[in-house]
DSSP file (Angstrom, degrees, kcal/mol; ACC not computed):
  #  RESIDUE AA STRUCTURE BP1 BP2  ACC     N-H-->O    O-->H-N    N-H-->O    O-->H-N    TCO  KAPPA ALPHA  PHI   PSI    X-CA   Y-CA   Z-CA
    1    1 A M              0   0    0      0, 0.0     2,-0.4     0, 0.0   143,-0.2   0.000 360.0 360.0 360.0 137.5    8.2   18.3   12.3
    2    2 A H        -     0   0    0    141,-0.9     2,-0.1   140,-0.4   143,-0.1  -0.820 360.0-129.5-104.8 143.9   11.4   16.8   10.8
    3    3 A D        -     0   0    0     -2,-0.4    -1,-0.0     1,-0.2     0, 0.0  -0.403  56.0 -70.2 -73.4 167.2   13.5   18.2    8.1
    4    4 A L        -     0   0    0     -2,-0.1    -1,-0.2     1,-0.1   135,-0.0  -0.390  65.6-107.6 -61.9 139.3   14.3   15.8    5.3
    5    5 A P        -     0   0    0      0, 0.0    30,-0.3     0, 0.0    29,-0.2  -0.281  12.8-149.6 -75.5 152.3   16.7   13.1    6.6
    6    6 A R  S    S-     0   0    0      1,-0.4     2,-0.3    26,-0.1    -2,-0.0   0.872  87.4  -7.1 -78.6 -43.4   20.3   12.7    5.8
    7    7 A Q        -     0   0    0     25,-0.2     2,-0.4    26,-0.1    -1,-0.4  -0.985  63.4-165.1-153.5 142.7   20.1    9.0    6.2
    8    8 A L        -     0   0    0     22,-0.4    22,-0.1    -2,-0.3     2,-0.1  -0.985  22.9-121.1-130.1 143.1   17.4    6.6    7.4
    9    9 A A     >  -     0   0    0     -2,-0.4     4,-2.4     1,-0.1     3,-0.3  -0.335  33.2-105.2 -74.6 162.2   17.7    2.9    8.4
   10   10 A V  H  > S+     0   0    0      1,-0.2     4,-2.9     2,-0.2     5,-0.2   0.904 120.8  52.8 -55.9 -44.6   15.8    0.2    6.6
   11   11 A H  H  > S+     0   0    0      1,-0.2     4,-1.3     2,-0.2    -1,-0.2   0.849 109.3  49.6 -65.1 -32.3   13.3   -0.2    9.5
   12   12 A E  H  > S+     0   0    0     -3,-0.3     4,-1.6     2,-0.2    -1,-0.2   0.921 113.9  44.7 -70.0 -43.5   12.6    3.6    9.5
   13   13 A L  H  X S+     0   0    0     -4,-2.4     4,-2.4     1,-0.2     6,-0.2   0.878 108.0  58.6 -66.7 -37.7   12.0    3.6    5.7
   14   14 A A  H  X>S+     0   0    0     -4,-2.9     5,-2.3    -5,-0.2     4,-0.6   0.866 105.9  49.8 -60.8 -35.7    9.9    0.4    6.0
   15   15 A E  H  <5S+     0   0    0     -4,-1.3     3,-0.5     3,-0.2    -1,-0.2   0.906 112.0  47.3 -68.4 -40.6    7.6    2.3    8.4
   16   16 A L  H  <5S+     0   0    0     -4,-1.6    -2,-0.2     1,-0.2    -1,-0.2   0.849 121.0  37.0 -67.5 -34.3    7.3    5.3    6.0
   17   17 A F  H  <5S-     0   0    0     -4,-2.4    -1,-0.2     2,-0.2    -2,-0.2   0.297 111.7-114.0-104.6   7.6    6.6    3.0    3.0
   18   18 A E  T  <5S+     0   0    0     -4,-0.6     2,-0.2    -3,-0.5    -3,-0.2   0.772  83.7  18.9  68.0  29.3    4.5    0.3    4.7
   19   19 A G  S   <S-     0   0    0     -5,-2.3     2,-1.1    -6,-0.2     5,-0.2  -0.713  86.6 -85.3 155.3 158.5    6.9   -2.5    4.3
   20   20 A R        +     0   0    0     -2,-0.2     2,-0.2     4,-0.1    -9,-0.1  -0.752  62.6 155.2 -88.5  99.8   10.4   -3.7    3.7
   21   21 A T     >  -     0   0    0     -2,-1.1     4,-2.6     1,-0.1     5,-0.2  -0.637  61.3 -95.4-118.2 174.3   10.6   -3.8   -0.1
   22   22 A T  H  > S+     0   0    0      1,-0.2     4,-2.6    -2,-0.2     5,-0.2   0.894 125.8  56.2 -58.6 -39.6   13.3   -3.6   -2.7
   23   23 A L  H  > S+     0   0    0     25,-0.4     4,-2.6     1,-0.2    -1,-0.2   0.940 108.6  46.4 -56.8 -48.1   12.6    0.1   -2.9
   24   24 A V  H  > S+     0   0    0      1,-0.2     4,-2.1     2,-0.2    -2,-0.2   0.917 111.4  51.7 -61.2 -45.4   13.1    0.5    0.8
   25   25 A E  H  < S+     0   0    0     -4,-2.6     4,-0.4     1,-0.2    -1,-0.2   0.914 113.4  44.3 -59.0 -43.9   16.3   -1.5    0.7
   26   26 A R  H >< S+     0   0    0     -4,-2.6     3,-1.1     1,-0.2     4,-0.3   0.881 110.7  53.7 -71.4 -37.6   17.7    0.6   -2.1
   27   27 A L  H >< S+     0   0    0     -4,-2.6     3,-2.0     1,-0.2    -1,-0.2   0.874  99.7  62.9 -62.6 -36.0   16.7    3.9   -0.5
   28   28 A A  T 3< S+     0   0    0     -4,-2.1    -1,-0.2     1,-0.3    -2,-0.2   0.696  94.1  63.3 -63.9 -18.0   18.5    3.0    2.7
   29   29 A E  T <  S+     0   0    0     -3,-1.1     2,-0.3    -4,-0.4    -1,-0.3   0.596  91.4  84.8 -79.2 -11.6   21.7    3.0    0.7
   30   30 A H  S <  S-     0   0    0     -3,-2.0   -22,-0.4    -4,-0.3     4,-0.1  -0.693  74.0-139.4-100.2 145.0   21.4    6.7    0.0
   31   31 A E  S    S+     0   0    0     -2,-0.3    -1,-0.1     1,-0.3    -4,-0.0   0.882 107.3  29.8 -65.7 -38.6   22.4    9.6    2.2
   32   32 A N  S  > S+     0   0    0      1,-0.2     4,-1.6   -25,-0.1    -1,-0.3  -0.727  77.9 175.7-119.3  78.9   19.2   11.5    1.3
   33   33 A P  T  4 S+     0   0    0      0, 0.0     4,-0.4     0, 0.0     7,-0.2   0.858  75.9  45.2 -60.9 -41.4   16.8    8.7    0.7
   34   34 A L  T >4 S+     0   0    0      1,-0.2     3,-0.6   -29,-0.2     4,-0.3   0.854 114.6  49.0 -73.7 -31.5   13.6   10.7    0.1
   35   35 A D  T 34 S+     0   0    0    -30,-0.3     3,-0.2     1,-0.2     4,-0.2   0.754 113.9  48.3 -72.5 -23.4   15.4   13.2   -2.1
   36   36 A S  T 3X S+     0   0    0     -4,-1.6     4,-2.6     1,-0.2     5,-0.2   0.427  82.3 101.8 -92.9  -0.6   16.8   10.2   -4.0
   37   37 A A  H <> S+     0   0    0     -3,-0.6     4,-3.1    -4,-0.4     5,-0.2   0.877  78.8  49.2 -58.0 -45.2   13.5    8.4   -4.4
   38   38 A N  H  > S+     0   0    0     -4,-0.3     4,-2.0    -3,-0.2    -1,-0.2   0.910 113.5  47.5 -63.2 -40.3   12.8    9.3   -8.0
   39   39 A E  H  > S+     0   0    0     -4,-0.2     4,-0.9     2,-0.2    -1,-0.2   0.917 114.0  46.9 -64.8 -43.9   16.2    8.3   -9.1
   40   40 A V  H >< S+     0   0    0     -4,-2.6     3,-0.8     1,-0.2     4,-0.4   0.928 111.4  51.1 -64.6 -45.2   16.0    5.0   -7.2
   41   41 A I  H >< S+     0   0    0     -4,-3.1     3,-1.6     1,-0.3    -1,-0.2   0.888 103.7  58.8 -60.4 -39.6   12.5    4.3   -8.6
   42   42 A A  H 3< S+     0   0    0     -4,-2.0    -1,-0.3     1,-0.3    -2,-0.2   0.796 106.1  50.0 -60.5 -27.8   13.8    4.9  -12.1
   43   43 A G  T << S+     0   0    0     -4,-0.9    -1,-0.3    -3,-0.8    -2,-0.2   0.443  92.1 100.8 -90.9  -0.4   16.3    2.1  -11.6
   44   44 A L  S <  S-     0   0    0     -3,-1.6     2,-0.1    -4,-0.4    -3,-0.0  -0.511  74.0-117.4 -84.7 152.0   13.8   -0.5  -10.3
   45   45 A S     >  -     0   0    0     -2,-0.2     4,-2.0     1,-0.1     5,-0.2  -0.376  32.9-106.9 -73.4 164.9   12.3   -3.3  -12.3
   46   46 A E  H  > S+     0   0    0      1,-0.2     4,-2.7     2,-0.2     5,-0.2   0.902 122.0  56.2 -61.6 -38.9    8.5   -3.2  -12.8
   47   47 A A  H  > S+     0   0    0      1,-0.2     4,-2.1     2,-0.2    -1,-0.2   0.895 107.5  48.3 -60.0 -40.1    8.2   -6.1  -10.3
   48   48 A D  H  > S+     0   0    0      2,-0.2     4,-1.8     1,-0.2   -25,-0.4   0.866 110.7  51.1 -69.1 -35.9   10.0   -4.1   -7.7
   49   49 A K  H  X S+     0   0    0     -4,-2.0     4,-2.1     2,-0.2    -2,-0.2   0.923 111.3  47.7 -64.4 -44.3    7.8   -1.1   -8.4
   50   50 A L  H  X S+     0   0    0     -4,-2.7     4,-3.0     1,-0.2    48,-0.3   0.881 107.7  56.3 -65.3 -37.9    4.7   -3.2   -8.0
   51   51 A E  H  X S+     0   0    0     -4,-2.1     4,-0.9    -5,-0.2    -1,-0.2   0.922 108.3  47.9 -57.9 -44.7    6.0   -4.7   -4.8
   52   52 A A  H  < S+     0   0    0     -4,-1.8     4,-0.5     1,-0.2     3,-0.4   0.914 115.0  44.5 -64.5 -43.7    6.3   -1.2   -3.3
   53   53 A L  H >< S+     0   0    0     -4,-2.1     3,-1.2     1,-0.2    -2,-0.2   0.910 111.7  51.8 -67.5 -42.2    2.8   -0.2   -4.4
   54   54 A N  H 3< S+     0   0    0     -4,-3.0    -1,-0.2     1,-0.3    -2,-0.2   0.614  98.3  66.5 -75.2 -11.0    1.2   -3.4   -3.2
   55   55 A A  T 3< S+     0   0    0     -4,-0.9    -1,-0.3    -3,-0.4    -2,-0.2   0.723  86.6  87.1 -75.0 -22.0    2.8   -3.1    0.2
   56   56 A H  S <  S-     0   0    0     -3,-1.2   -38,-0.1    -4,-0.5     2,-0.1  -0.562  88.5-111.5 -80.4 140.5    0.6    0.0    0.8
   57   57 A P        -     0   0    0      0, 0.0     2,-0.1     0, 0.0    -1,-0.1  -0.375  33.2-105.5 -72.3 150.6   -2.9   -0.6    2.2
   58   58 A A    >   -     0   0    0      1,-0.1     3,-2.1    -4,-0.1     2,-0.2  -0.428  41.2 -95.7 -70.4 146.6   -5.9    0.0    0.1
   59   59 A I  T 3  S+     0   0    0     40,-0.4    29,-0.1     1,-0.3    -1,-0.1  -0.476 113.8  14.9 -61.4 126.9   -7.9    3.1    0.8
   60   60 A G  T 3  S+     0   0    0      1,-0.2    -1,-0.3    -2,-0.2    25,-0.1   0.506  90.5 153.5  84.7   4.6  -10.8    2.0    3.0
   61   61 A A    <   -     0   0    0     -3,-2.1    -1,-0.2     1,-0.1     3,-0.1  -0.250  47.9-132.8 -64.0 156.3   -9.2   -1.3    3.9
   62   62 A H  S    S+     0   0    0      1,-0.2     2,-0.7     2,-0.0    -1,-0.1   0.860  93.9  56.8 -79.3 -37.1  -10.2   -2.9    7.3
   63   63 A K  S    S+     0   0    0      6,-0.0     2,-0.3     0, 0.0    -1,-0.2  -0.864  72.4 156.2-101.4 112.1   -6.7   -3.7    8.4
   64   64 A L        -     0   0    0     -2,-0.7     2,-0.1    -7,-0.1    -2,-0.0  -0.936  45.2-107.4-131.1 152.5   -4.5   -0.6    8.4
   65   65 A S     >  -     0   0    0     -2,-0.3     4,-2.7     1,-0.1     5,-0.2  -0.376  42.4-106.7 -66.7 160.9   -1.3    0.4   10.1
   66   66 A A  H  > S+     0   0    0      1,-0.2     4,-2.0     2,-0.2     5,-0.2   0.890 122.3  51.9 -57.9 -38.8   -1.9    3.0   12.9
   67   67 A R  H  > S+     0   0    0      2,-0.2     4,-2.1     1,-0.2    -1,-0.2   0.931 110.7  45.8 -64.8 -46.7   -0.3    5.6   10.6
   68   68 A S  H  > S+     0   0    0      1,-0.2     4,-2.6     2,-0.2     5,-0.2   0.899 110.6  54.1 -64.0 -40.3   -2.6    4.8    7.6
   69   69 A A  H  X S+     0   0    0     -4,-2.7     4,-0.9     1,-0.2    -1,-0.2   0.909 110.0  47.1 -61.3 -41.7   -5.7    4.7    9.8
   70   70 A A  H  < S+     0   0    0     -4,-2.0     3,-0.3    -5,-0.2    -1,-0.2   0.899 114.2  47.4 -66.1 -40.0   -4.9    8.2   11.1
   71   71 A E  H  < S+     0   0    0     -4,-2.1    34,-0.5     1,-0.2    -2,-0.2   0.866 113.3  47.3 -69.9 -36.5   -4.2    9.5    7.6
   72   72 A Q  H  < S-     0   0    0     -4,-2.6     3,-0.4     1,-0.2    36,-0.3   0.599 102.8-144.1 -83.7 -10.7   -7.4    8.0    6.1
   73   73 A G     <  -     0   0    0     -4,-0.9    -1,-0.2    -3,-0.3    -2,-0.1  -0.106  24.7 -80.2  74.7-176.7   -9.6    9.2    8.9
   74   74 A S  S    S+     0   0    0     -4,-0.1     2,-0.5     2,-0.0    -1,-0.2   0.178  70.7 139.1-114.5  16.3  -12.6    7.5   10.4
   75   75 A E        +     0   0    0     -3,-0.4    33,-0.1     1,-0.1     0, 0.0  -0.497  19.9 169.5 -63.8 114.1  -15.3    8.2    7.9
   76   76 A D        +     0   0    0     -2,-0.5    -1,-0.1     4,-0.0    -3,-0.0  -0.101   7.2 157.4-123.7  35.0  -17.1    4.9    7.7
   77   77 A E     >  -     0   0    0      1,-0.2     4,-2.5     2,-0.1     3,-0.3  -0.459  43.1-135.3 -60.1 125.7  -20.2    5.6    5.7
   78   78 A P  H  > S+     0   0    0      0, 0.0     4,-2.5     0, 0.0     5,-0.2   0.868 102.9  51.5 -54.5 -40.3  -21.3    2.2    4.3
   79   79 A E  H  > S+     0   0    0      2,-0.2     4,-2.3     1,-0.2     5,-0.2   0.911 111.3  47.4 -65.0 -40.8  -22.0    3.6    0.8
   80   80 A T  H  > S+     0   0    0     -3,-0.3     4,-2.5     2,-0.2    -1,-0.2   0.933 113.7  46.7 -64.9 -46.5  -18.5    5.3    0.7
   81   81 A L  H  X S+     0   0    0     -4,-2.5     4,-2.3     1,-0.2    -2,-0.2   0.889 112.4  50.4 -64.2 -39.5  -16.7    2.2    1.9
   82   82 A A  H  X S+     0   0    0     -4,-2.5     4,-2.3    -5,-0.3    -1,-0.2   0.907 111.9  47.4 -65.3 -41.6  -18.6    0.0   -0.6
   83   83 A E  H  X S+     0   0    0     -4,-2.3     4,-2.8     2,-0.2     5,-0.2   0.902 111.7  50.3 -67.6 -40.4  -17.8    2.3   -3.5
   84   84 A L  H  X S+     0   0    0     -4,-2.5     4,-3.0     2,-0.2     5,-0.2   0.917 110.6  50.0 -61.8 -42.6  -14.2    2.5   -2.5
   85   85 A D  H  X S+     0   0    0     -4,-2.3     4,-2.2     2,-0.2    -2,-0.2   0.933 112.9  46.4 -61.3 -46.1  -14.0   -1.3   -2.3
   86   86 A R  H  X S+     0   0    0     -4,-2.3     4,-2.2     1,-0.2    -2,-0.2   0.931 116.1  44.4 -61.8 -47.0  -15.6   -1.7   -5.8
   87   87 A L  H  X S+     0   0    0     -4,-2.8     4,-2.7     2,-0.2    -2,-0.2   0.880 110.9  53.8 -68.4 -38.3  -13.4    1.0   -7.4
   88   88 A N  H  X S+     0   0    0     -4,-3.0     4,-2.7    -5,-0.2     5,-0.2   0.923 110.2  47.9 -60.5 -43.4  -10.2   -0.4   -5.7
   89   89 A R  H  X S+     0   0    0     -4,-2.2     4,-2.3    -5,-0.2    -2,-0.2   0.918 112.6  48.3 -63.7 -43.2  -11.0   -3.9   -7.1
   90   90 A A  H  X S+     0   0    0     -4,-2.2     4,-2.4     2,-0.2    -2,-0.2   0.904 112.3  50.1 -62.5 -41.1  -11.7   -2.4  -10.6
   91   91 A Y  H  X S+     0   0    0     -4,-2.7     4,-3.1     2,-0.2     5,-0.5   0.943 111.6  46.3 -62.8 -49.2   -8.4   -0.5  -10.4
   92   92 A E  H  X S+     0   0    0     -4,-2.7     4,-1.9     1,-0.2    -1,-0.2   0.869 113.3  50.1 -64.9 -35.3   -6.3   -3.5   -9.3
   93   93 A Q  H  < S+     0   0    0     -4,-2.3    -1,-0.2    -5,-0.2    -2,-0.2   0.917 115.8  42.6 -67.1 -42.0   -7.9   -5.6  -12.1
   94   94 A R  H  < S+     0   0    0     -4,-2.4    -2,-0.2    -5,-0.2    -3,-0.2   0.916 130.2  22.4 -70.1 -44.6   -7.2   -2.9  -14.7
   95   95 A F  H  < S-     0   0    0     -4,-3.1    -3,-0.2     2,-0.3    -2,-0.2   0.722  93.0-126.7-102.6 -24.1   -3.7   -2.0  -13.7
   96   96 A G  S  < S+     0   0    0     -4,-1.9     2,-0.3    -5,-0.5    -4,-0.2   0.665  79.7  72.9  85.1  15.8   -2.4   -5.0  -11.8
   97   97 A F  S    S-     0   0    0     -6,-0.3    -1,-0.3   -44,-0.1    -2,-0.3  -0.972  88.3 -80.0-154.5 166.5   -1.3   -3.0   -8.7
   98   98 A R        -     0   0    0     -2,-0.3     2,-0.4   -48,-0.3   -43,-0.1  -0.383  42.9-111.9 -73.8 143.3   -2.9   -1.2   -5.7
   99   99 A F        -     0   0    0    -11,-0.1     2,-0.4    -2,-0.1   -40,-0.4  -0.621  38.4-172.6 -70.8 124.4   -4.3    2.3   -6.0
  100  100 A V        +     0   0    0     -2,-0.4     2,-0.3   -42,-0.1    33,-0.2  -0.991  11.1 163.2-126.2 128.5   -2.1    4.7   -4.0
  101  101 A V        -     0   0    0     -2,-0.4     2,-1.2    32,-0.1     3,-0.1  -0.995  45.1-113.8-141.8 144.0   -3.0    8.3   -3.4
  102  102 A F        -     0   0    0     -2,-0.3    32,-0.1     1,-0.2    -2,-0.0  -0.691  32.2-171.7 -77.1 100.3   -1.7   10.9   -0.9
  103  103 A V    >   -     0   0    0     -2,-1.2     3,-1.6     1,-0.1    -1,-0.2   0.864   7.3-162.9 -65.8 -38.2   -4.9   11.2    1.1
  104  104 A N  T 3   -     0   0    0      1,-0.3   -32,-0.1    -3,-0.1    -1,-0.1   0.878  69.0 -58.9  52.8  42.0   -3.5   14.2    3.1
  105  105 A R  T 3  S+     0   0    0    -34,-0.5    -1,-0.3     1,-0.2   -33,-0.1   0.639  97.2 145.8  66.1  17.7   -6.2   13.7    5.8
  106  106 A R    <   -     0   0    0     -3,-1.6    -1,-0.2     1,-0.1     5,-0.1  -0.516  57.7 -96.2 -77.7 153.4   -9.1   14.2    3.3
  107  107 A P    >   -     0   0    0      0, 0.0     3,-1.6     0, 0.0     4,-0.5  -0.353  32.0-113.8 -66.5 153.2  -12.3   12.2    3.9
  108  108 A K  G >> S+     0   0    0    -36,-0.3     3,-1.6     1,-0.3     4,-0.9   0.831 113.9  66.3 -57.4 -34.1  -12.6    9.0    2.0
  109  109 A S  G 34 S+     0   0    0      1,-0.3    -1,-0.3     2,-0.2     3,-0.2   0.791  96.3  56.3 -61.5 -26.9  -15.6   10.4    0.1
  110  110 A E  G <> S+     0   0    0     -3,-1.6     4,-0.5     1,-0.2    -1,-0.3   0.635 100.6  59.3 -78.2 -13.7  -13.2   13.0   -1.6
  111  111 A I  H <> S+     0   0    0     -3,-1.6     4,-2.7    -4,-0.5     5,-0.2   0.755  87.0  75.7 -84.6 -26.0  -11.0   10.1   -2.9
  112  112 A I  H  X S+     0   0    0     -4,-0.9     4,-2.5    -3,-0.2     5,-0.2   0.912  95.6  46.3 -56.5 -48.7  -13.7    8.5   -4.9
  113  113 A P  H  > S+     0   0    0      0, 0.0     4,-2.3     0, 0.0    -1,-0.2   0.863 112.7  51.9 -64.3 -31.7  -13.7   11.0   -7.8
  114  114 A I  H  X S+     0   0    0     -4,-0.5     4,-2.5     2,-0.2    -2,-0.2   0.929 110.5  47.7 -66.6 -44.7   -9.9   10.9   -7.9
  115  115 A L  H  X S+     0   0    0     -4,-2.7     4,-1.5     2,-0.2    -1,-0.2   0.910 111.4  50.5 -63.0 -43.0  -10.0    7.1   -8.1
  116  116 A R  H  X S+     0   0    0     -4,-2.5     4,-0.5    -5,-0.2     3,-0.2   0.931 112.0  47.7 -59.9 -45.5  -12.6    7.2  -10.9
  117  117 A E  H >< S+     0   0    0     -4,-2.3     3,-1.3     1,-0.2    -2,-0.2   0.910 110.4  51.3 -63.5 -42.3  -10.5    9.7  -12.9
  118  118 A R  H >< S+     0   0    0     -4,-2.5     3,-1.4     1,-0.3    -1,-0.2   0.757  96.4  69.1 -70.6 -23.1   -7.4    7.7  -12.5
  119  119 A L  H 3< S+     0   0    0     -4,-1.5    -1,-0.3     1,-0.2    -2,-0.2   0.753  95.3  57.7 -62.7 -23.0   -9.1    4.5  -13.7
  120  120 A G  T << S+     0   0    0     -3,-1.3    -1,-0.2    -4,-0.5    -2,-0.2   0.452  88.8 100.4 -87.5  -0.6   -9.3    6.2  -17.2
  121  121 A R  S <  S-     0   0    0     -3,-1.4     2,-0.2    -4,-0.1    -3,-0.0  -0.318  81.8 -95.8 -83.5 165.6   -5.6    6.7  -17.5
  122  122 A A     >  -     0   0    0      1,-0.1     4,-2.3    -2,-0.1     5,-0.2  -0.501  38.1-115.7 -72.6 150.2   -3.0    4.7  -19.4
  123  123 A R  H  > S+     0   0    0      1,-0.2     4,-2.7     2,-0.2     5,-0.2   0.902 112.8  50.3 -58.8 -46.0   -1.2    2.1  -17.3
  124  124 A E  H  > S+     0   0    0      1,-0.2     4,-2.1     2,-0.2    -1,-0.2   0.912 111.7  48.1 -62.0 -43.4    2.3    3.7  -17.6
  125  125 A E  H  > S+     0   0    0      1,-0.2     4,-2.3     2,-0.2    -1,-0.2   0.910 113.4  48.4 -61.5 -42.2    1.0    7.1  -16.6
  126  126 A E  H  X S+     0   0    0     -4,-2.3     4,-2.9     2,-0.2    -2,-0.2   0.873 107.9  53.6 -69.5 -36.8   -0.9    5.6  -13.7
  127  127 A L  H  X S+     0   0    0     -4,-2.7     4,-2.1     2,-0.2    -1,-0.2   0.936 111.3  46.6 -61.2 -45.8    2.2    3.6  -12.5
  128  128 A D  H  X S+     0   0    0     -4,-2.1     4,-2.2     2,-0.2    -2,-0.2   0.914 113.7  48.6 -61.3 -43.8    4.2    6.8  -12.5
  129  129 A T  H  X S+     0   0    0     -4,-2.3     4,-2.6     1,-0.2    -2,-0.2   0.934 110.3  50.5 -63.3 -46.7    1.5    8.7  -10.6
  130  130 A A  H  X S+     0   0    0     -4,-2.9     4,-2.1     1,-0.2    -1,-0.2   0.893 111.8  47.6 -60.9 -40.8    1.0    5.9   -8.0
  131  131 A L  H  X S+     0   0    0     -4,-2.1     4,-2.0     2,-0.2    -1,-0.2   0.893 110.8  51.5 -68.1 -39.1    4.8    5.8   -7.3
  132  132 A H  H  X S+     0   0    0     -4,-2.2     4,-2.1     1,-0.2    -2,-0.2   0.917 111.1  48.4 -61.2 -43.1    4.9    9.6   -7.1
  133  133 A E  H  X S+     0   0    0     -4,-2.6     4,-2.3     2,-0.2    -2,-0.2   0.876 107.2  56.2 -64.5 -38.7    2.0    9.5   -4.6
  134  134 A L  H  X S+     0   0    0     -4,-2.1     4,-2.1     1,-0.2    -1,-0.2   0.912 109.3  45.7 -60.0 -43.7    3.8    6.8   -2.6
  135  135 A V  H  X S+     0   0    0     -4,-2.0     4,-2.7     2,-0.2    -1,-0.2   0.886 109.9  54.5 -67.6 -39.2    6.8    9.0   -2.2
  136  136 A A  H  X S+     0   0    0     -4,-2.1     4,-2.3     2,-0.2    -2,-0.2   0.894 108.4  49.7 -61.4 -39.5    4.6   12.0   -1.2
  137  137 A I  H  X S+     0   0    0     -4,-2.3     4,-2.6     2,-0.2    -2,-0.2   0.944 112.0  47.3 -63.1 -48.3    3.0    9.9    1.5
  138  138 A A  H  X S+     0   0    0     -4,-2.1     4,-2.4     1,-0.2    -2,-0.2   0.906 112.2  50.0 -61.3 -42.6    6.5    8.8    2.9
  139  139 A R  H  X S+     0   0    0     -4,-2.7     4,-2.6     2,-0.2    -1,-0.2   0.925 112.0  47.6 -62.4 -44.9    7.7   12.4    2.8
  140  140 A D  H  X S+     0   0    0     -4,-2.3     4,-1.9     1,-0.2    -2,-0.2   0.903 110.4  52.4 -63.7 -41.4    4.7   13.7    4.6
  141  141 A R  H  < S+     0   0    0     -4,-2.6     4,-0.4     2,-0.2    -1,-0.2   0.920 111.3  46.9 -61.0 -43.4    5.0   10.9    7.2
  142  142 A W  H >< S+     0   0    0     -4,-2.4     3,-1.3     1,-0.2  -140,-0.4   0.946 112.3  49.1 -63.3 -47.3    8.6   11.8    7.9
  143  143 A E  H 3< S+     0   0    0     -4,-2.6  -141,-0.9     1,-0.3    -1,-0.2   0.778 116.2  43.2 -65.7 -26.4    7.9   15.5    8.1
  144  144 A H  T 3<        0   0    0     -4,-1.9    -1,-0.3  -143,-0.2    -2,-0.2   0.304 360.0 360.0-102.7   8.7    5.0   14.9   10.6
  145  145 A S    <         0   0    0     -3,-1.3    -1,-0.2    -4,-0.4    -2,-0.1   0.459 360.0 360.0 -94.6 360.0    6.7   12.3   12.7
């Protein structure tokens, strides 16, 4: 387990956030990047926020980083995967960005009710929630690496 970092390089942050995005570039400028995440996100354009969210793989996607695959588990019930695919598509159509949730090693079937509930939210609330979840994932990845 790692304590929160004093400084992380762009490539280290890119691994935590699933890609080299404007968010990652800006976080790398900070001495305490994960502690500075909310402040950095507040200064991003909407396009930069969407870039960060859309870099993250969809829940139940076939192509995942090794880290995402471990976090999402191996539950591959066809009905669960089909429902996640349907809900992910509906979410992206409604909000214009990828659904991001801190899975925290829960089975995929436990994510379906969360995704359904979040589909009913206002876009601005959901954008804030998704970004908060993205940072929670990165923080957990750092602490467990």
